[in-house]
N, C-alpha and C positions, 0 to 999 in steps of 0.2 A: 504494500500500500504506500502510495506516495502522497506526502503532505505538501500542499502548495502554499508557500509563504507563511507557514505557521509561525516561524521564528519572529517575523516582522509583526505579526498580530500580538505576540506576547510582549514585544518591546514597546509598541506604540499604542496610544489611546485610540487610534483610528487609523485607517489606511485607505488610500485612494489610488485609482487607476484611470488611465485614459480609456482603455478597453480591458476586458477580462475574458480570458478563454481558458476553460478547464476541460480536459479530455483525457481518457486513459491512454497509456502507452501500449505497445504490443504485448508487454509482459505483466502489466499491473494496472490497478485502478488509481484514480487521482481525485482528490477532493480538497476543499478549503473549509476549515472549521473556524468560525468567528465566535468568540466568547465574550459577552458583556461589552461589546464595542459596536462602532458604526463602520460599515464598509461603504465607501463612495466610489462609484464608477461613472465617469463623465459620459462615456459613450455607451456602446452596446456590450452585452454579455453573451458569450457563446458557450454553451454547455453541451457536452456529448456524454451520453449515458455510459456508465461503467459496465464492465463485463459481469461482475458478480451482482446478482439482484439484491443481495443483502446490503450492498454499498451503492444502491441505486442513485442516491443524491450526490451531486457534485459540490454543493455549497450548503453548509449547515450554519444557521443563525441560532445561537443558543444564549441562554441567560439574558434575554431581552436585547440581543443584538439586532440590528436593523440594517437594511440595504437602502442606500440613497443613490439616485442617478441624476445626471445633468438634465437641463430643460430640453425637451423635444416634444413633438406632437405625435409621433408614431412610435410604437413599441418595436424597437429593432433587435430585441433579444431573440436569439435563435437557438436551435438545437433540440435534440430529444432528451437531453439531460434536464435535471430539475434542481431547485433549491428546496430546502426543508426549513420551515419556520413553525415554532410552537405558539399556541395561544390557549388560554384557559377560559372555560365557560362554566356556568352553573351545573352542578352535578345532578341535581334532582330531576328525575324522569318526568315530573309533572310541570316543570318550569321551562318557559321559553327563553332563548337568547335570540337577539337579532344580529345576524352575521352578514359579512360580505367576503368574497374570496380575494386573497392577496396574490394569488397565482392563477395561471391559466392551464387547463388540462392539455398535456402534450399528446394524449392518446385520442384515437377516434372513438373510443368507448366513453360515453357521456355519463357513466355511473358515478355516483358520489365516491365509490370505492377507488376510483382512479385519482382522486385528489385529496381525500381525507384518510389519514393513517393513525394507527395506534402506536405510540412510542414504546419501544422495548428497552432501549438504553440510549446513550448519547448519540449514537449513529444509526442504529437499526430501528426500523418501524415495520409494521405489517398493515395491510389494507384493513379498514374497518369492515365489520360485518353489518349487513342490513336486514332488518326484520319487518314483517307486516304486523307484528304484535304491538300492543299499546306502549310498552315500556322498553327503553334502551337500557343497556347494562354497561358497567365499567370494565368488567373482566370476564371474557374478552370484550373489547370496545365494540358495542353494537348500537347502531343508529335505528330508531323507530321512524321509518320513512313516511308514515302517515302524517307526521307533524311538519313536514317540509313544505313551506308555502312562500310565495312572493306576493306583493301587494301594489296595486295602482288603481285608485278610484276613490270613492267617497262612502261606500257602504260595506257592511260585513260580507256581502256576497262577492265583493271584489277581491277577496283573498283567492289566489290561484294556486292550485295544488301542483307541486313540482314532483314529489315522490323521488324515485331513484334516477330520474333522467335530468342530469344537471347541465343545462345549456344556458346558464345565466351569463349575461354580459358583465364585464368588469364594471363595478360601480353599482350594480343591482344588489339589493339586499334580500335576505331570506330568513325565515324562522326555522329553528330547530330546537327540540326539547333536549334536556340533559339526560343523564344516566343514573341508574340506581346502583348501589353497591360501592365497593372500594377497589382500588388497585394500588398496592403498596410499593410497587417498583419505584425507586427513587432515582431521579436524574438531576445531577448537580445539587443534590441535597434536598430536592423537593419531590414528594410522592406524586405519582401520576394522578391519583384520585384519593385524597385522604378522607373523602366523605363529604366535602363541601366545594370542590372545584375539580372539573375534569379537563385534563390536558389533551389537546388535539395536535396532530402534526399535519400541516398543509404542505403538500408537495406538488410542484408544477413549475412551469416557466414563469419567472418573476414578471409581474405586471409593471409597466413603465410607460410614461408618456401621457397623452390626452385621451380621456374617455368621456363619452356623452351618453346620457340616459334621458329619454323623452319624458316630459312632464306636462300636465295639462292644468289650465287655470282652475282654481278652486278644488283641485283634487289632491289627495295625499299620495305620496310615493315612498316606498321603502328602498333606501339606498344604503351605501356603506363605504368605508374606506377601502379602496381597491389595491392598495400598495403594501409591500412587505416592510413598511415603516409607518410611524405615526403620521397624522396630518394635522396641520394647524386649522382646526375646525372654524375658528373665528374668521380667519382669512378666507377660507373656502366659502363660508356663507356670504361674506361681503362681495365675493367674486361671482355670485350667482343671482342676478337680478330677476330671473324668471320664477324665483321662490319668494316666500314672505320673509326670508332671511332668518327664520327661526328653526332650530332643530328640536325634534321631540323624541325622547328616549323612553322605551317601554321598561317598566320596573314592576315587580310583583312580590308578593309575600313569600318569604323563604319557606322551604319545606312543605310545599303543597302536597295534597294527598288524593287528588282526584283529577281525571281528565274531562269531566263534565264541565261545560262552559258555565253553567249555573253555579258551580262551586269555585270557579276561578276568581282570584283576587289580584287585581293589578290596575295599572293606569299609566299615563304618560306625563313625564316631567318635561320642562321646557328650558332650552338654553338660548339666551339672547346674546349675540356677539356685541351689540351696542352697549349692553349693560355688563357684558362679560360675567354673567351670573346665571345660575341654574336654579329653577324652582322645582322641588321634588314632586313626584307623582302622589296623588291621592288615590288610594286603593279602593276599587269598586268591585261589585259583583254584577254579573251580566245575565240577561235572559238568553235563551238558546239561539236567538237570531242576532245577538250582539248588542241589543239595547241595554242601557244601564238599569240594573235592578235596584241596588242600594249601595251604600258605602259601608266599609268595614271598620272605619275608625283609625286606620293606620295610614302612614305616609312613608314614602321611600327615603333614602338617605340624600343628604345634600352633597353633591359630587362635583368636583372641579371638571368642567367639560371643555375647556378651551382647546385641548388636544384630544383627538380621537385615536385610540390605539389601533394596532393592527387588527383587521377583520371586524371592527365595530360597526354595527348597523344602526340606522336611525331613520325617522320619518321626516319628510319635508312636505310643505304645502305649496302648490303652484300659485303664483300671482299672475301668470300669463302663460299661454301656450309656448313651449320652447324646449330647451334642454337644460339639464343639470350637468355641469362640466367639471371634471376633475383634471388637474394638471400637476406636473411635477413641482411647480413653485409653491404648492401648499404642503409639500412633504417636509417633515422635520424629524430629527432624531430626538425622541423624547421617551424616556422610560416610564413605565407605570409605577413600579415599586421594585427596588433592587432585591428585596427580600422574598416577596411572594406576589408575583404579577397576577392581577385579577382583571377579568374582562368585563363582566356585567356592571360591577360597581367599582369604578376606578378608585384606587387608593388616594387618601389625602396627601400622600407624598408626591402625587402627580400635580404639581403646583401650577397656578396660572402666572403669567408674566406681567400682568397689569391689573391693578385694582381700580374699578370704577366706584366712586363713592355711592353707597346704597344703604338702605335699611330694609329689614325683613319684618313684615307685619303678619301676624297670625289672626285668623278669624275663625273662632270655634262656633259651630252651628249645631244647636239643639243637643249638645253633649254627645253628638254622633261622630263628628270628625272635625278636623282643623284644616282650613284652606290657607296655605302659605302664599304670601304675595311679596313682591319686591318693588320698591321705589328706588330708582337710580337717577344719577344726574350727569348730564353731558352738555357742553356748551352748544353743540349743534342740534340738540333735540328741540322739539316743539311740544305744545300741549295736546296736539292731535296724534293720531296713530302714525308712528314713524317706522319706515321700512328697516328691518334688521335690528330694531331696538325694542319696540313694544311687542309682547308675546300674548296672542289671543289664547283664551282657555280652550283646550281641546277636550271634547267629551264632557260638556258641562253637566252638573248634577242638578236635580230638580230644586233642591234648596242649596243655594250657592252664593258666593260673594266674589267680588273682583274690583279692579279699577274700572271706572266708567269712562271709556274712550270710544268716541264715534258710535255711540249707542250700543255698545257691546261690552262683554266681560273680558278683562285682560288679567293675566297672571303677573306680567312685568310691565311697569310703567316707567319710561325714561323721560325725564323732564329737564328743561334748562334750569340753571341755577343762577340766582336765587329762585326758589320755586314760588308758584302762586301761593297766595294766602291760604286758599282752601282747595285741596285736591280731591275731586269727587270719587266716591266709591259707589258701587251698586250692590244691593242685597236682594235676593229673591227667596221668599219663604213659601214652600209648597203647602205648609200647614203652620198653625200657630206654634211658636217656639221661642227659644232664647238664643241670642248670639253674644259672643264675648270678643272684643277687640283687644289685642295685647301686642306689645313690642317684643319681637324675638331678639333682634340684634341690630347694631349699626356697624358699618365698615368704612374706614377712611374719612369719616366726618362724625362730629358729635354736637348736634344742636343742643341749645340750652333746654328746650322743651319740645316734645312731640305731642301735638294735641289731636284728640279725636273729638270732632265737633258734631253734635247732634242738633240739627236745625229745628226740629220739632220741639225738643225740650229746651233749646237755647242754652246748652251746656257744653263746656270744653273740659275734657279730661286729659291731664298730662300722662301719656302712656309710659313715660319713663318712671312714673311713681306708682300708678295704678292701672289695671286693666279697666275696660268699660263694658258693663253688662247691661243688656236691655232685652225686654220681652217684646215680641212683635207678632201681630196678627198675620194671617196668610196674605201674601201680596208681594209686589215688587216696589223697591224703594230706590229711587234714582236721584233725588234731590234732598236727601235727609242726612247722610253721613259724609263727612269730609275729613281729610287729614291736613293738619297745619304744622308748620315749623316755626320756632322762635330761635333766631341766630344770636349768639352772645355778642355783647358789645366789646369793642377792642379796648385793651388796657391803655393804649396811647395813640394819639392821632398821628404820630410820626412813625409808627411801626411799619416796616416793610415786610411783605410776604413774598417769598420766592417759592414757587411750586406750592401754593397754599392749598391745604385741604379746605373744601368749601364751608366747613363749619366755622371758620374764623371770620369775624366781622372785618370787612375791608376797611382800611384806614380812611378817615373822613377828612377831606380837604374842604373846609367851609369858607375860606377866604379867597378873594380875587388876587392872590399873590403866587409867586413861584413856590413850588414845593419840590425839594430835591430828594431823590432816592439814592443816598450816598453810595451804598454798596454796589448797586447796579450801575451807577454813573448816569442816571437819566433824570432830566428836569421836566416837570409837567406844569404848564400854565394854562388855566382857563381864562382867556382874554375876553371877558364879557362885553367890553366896550366895542370890540370888533367881531364878536360872535365867532371866535376861533379857539379851538383846542390845540395848543402848541406843545410839541414834544421835542426835546433836545437831548442828544446823546453826547456825554462828556468824556467817556472812557473808550477804550478799544473794544467796543461792544457793537454788535449788529442786531437788528430786530427783524422779525419775520412777519408779524401781523399786529395791527392795532384795531381793537374792537371796543364798542361802547354799548352798554346795556342800561336799561332802566331797572329799578329795584324789583320789578316783577320778573326779571329775567329775559324780557323781550329784547332782541338785538336791534339797536338803532342803526349801527353801521359796522362794517368790518372791511378793512383795507389790507390787502397783501402788499408787503413792502419788498421792492426789488432794488438792487443797487446798494451803494454804500454811503448814501447821504446821511448827514448827522442831524438835520433839522426837518421837521414835518409840521404841517398845519392842516387842521380838519375843521370844516365849517360846522357850527352848531346853530346856525340861523334857523329860526322856526321851531326850535325845541322848547318845550314848556319849562317854566321855572321849576327846578327840582334837583335832587341829588342823583347822579348817575355813576355807574361803575365803569372805569376805564381799565381794560385788560391789555397788557403788552406781552406778546410772546416773543422771546428772544430766539436767535438762530440756533442756540443749543437747547431749545424746547423748554426753557424755564418760563414760568408765567408770573407776572408782576401785576398786582391789582391795586387800584386807587379809586377812592370816591372823589368826584369833582362836583361842585355846585354850579349849575348854570342858572344865571339870573339876567333877565333883560335889563338893559340900562335905560333910565328915563331920559 
């Protein structure tokens, strides 16, 4: 057996090639084994199958190793050889995982057995078995084919049975239930199935390049990561304007015990790239035709979703007829968890790269379940439904609550900051009952108070101190409950904020005089006599953008700055007498905020 570049893989944290070719010699087999690292190949990969069927794979990705390739539109990887990449899913035979294939079948046989294998050790695997029975098993690894489906449509009847004929396109998603039993074979110190996670071995030609999957307006589509690497889901969603820009993830109660739909408990959580936040699923039970029966009182885990791991599937909703497009530019090397990689519920060690200021609000309904909601803040958001920011509720419950946006229920609401005084909520009660509003958490900002305002009772409750409980008759409430924020006052009028969290009060400039931001080397003058806002740069500093907002967060103007000028003037003619927020974004992406008072001269 010949090892290809194994020594280099041990010595370096990663390795790259312009092209990569692995093929057996006349006298022996060849393969590359990548352990806990990233392999980058700029061009194509050529793989030729080994002589010994036990050494079928040419390239092994182990311990969360991943394969990255340079940008291209067509998959130029060739040969009848394959890569081998592990991924773990839920082990329970009653629970679904949503998958996508990271490799393409090199055989003319479209059976799942040609692409999905049972690991035997670090190198060897055997083809999975397939059964028509209800339950899959861990040892030997057996897949129950009756649970293999794909989805495109809007109703329960739009689930399409795949069975054992696997002709899926790269990027299409599919469902598969887990397995019962255990498999104690340990590979790299982790058992194949310790009873709570089943390891699978995907073998085939590595997917690479651009893939398109058709999507229709208002319809849902099950897709998934098509690459043998993680993808930056946030960037992927921003790159696909034919969708609503929101990804929905199926989650379900652990350790189910029935295949009957009426006994199943699960739901969809939502990830918003604009908020860079995930709202967990509320678990429901269903009638036999897929309609919601009732809730179970449980919710899923709060999971970082900015990066989608290898083979992760998820739902998208079409905003127009077109295509969902995957490209190499969304691929990233990102490990789930170096100790125990999990597929369905990504570990908390799988961290996000950017935090958007937000708060989590919980609404408990009738002591039956809690609906989690998120309010987040972005400069470019509006009070209306924003694409790839605000997440609509999927599979709404008869008694439910949400943010009231564009006459509908939303799980995630992204607002400009400072936020409006009152942010509307909507509550629907299918019968008389009790609801409780409570604050779950805040992130990257800390307002002085967070109010729940009840317009009918004319009361404001600070949710940072107490929850708010109220009994309601049956009906829908759209102008009764609002959320409000109180932002703390600044300790000093001269305080400068660089990269401010929005919970800090912006320094107040109340006089018609120059105010200097000494550390940033920037002077600001509101010249009310000439209705000009003047900005002067005194240090070796360059700025990228100048924006002005009113205290409700509405943008008055925003100017992109080009060139290296040191002085700028912006007209404030026609603006009402008031205090405004000036935001200066420097070229190194720092933000400086000042309040300026505009007052007409008599």
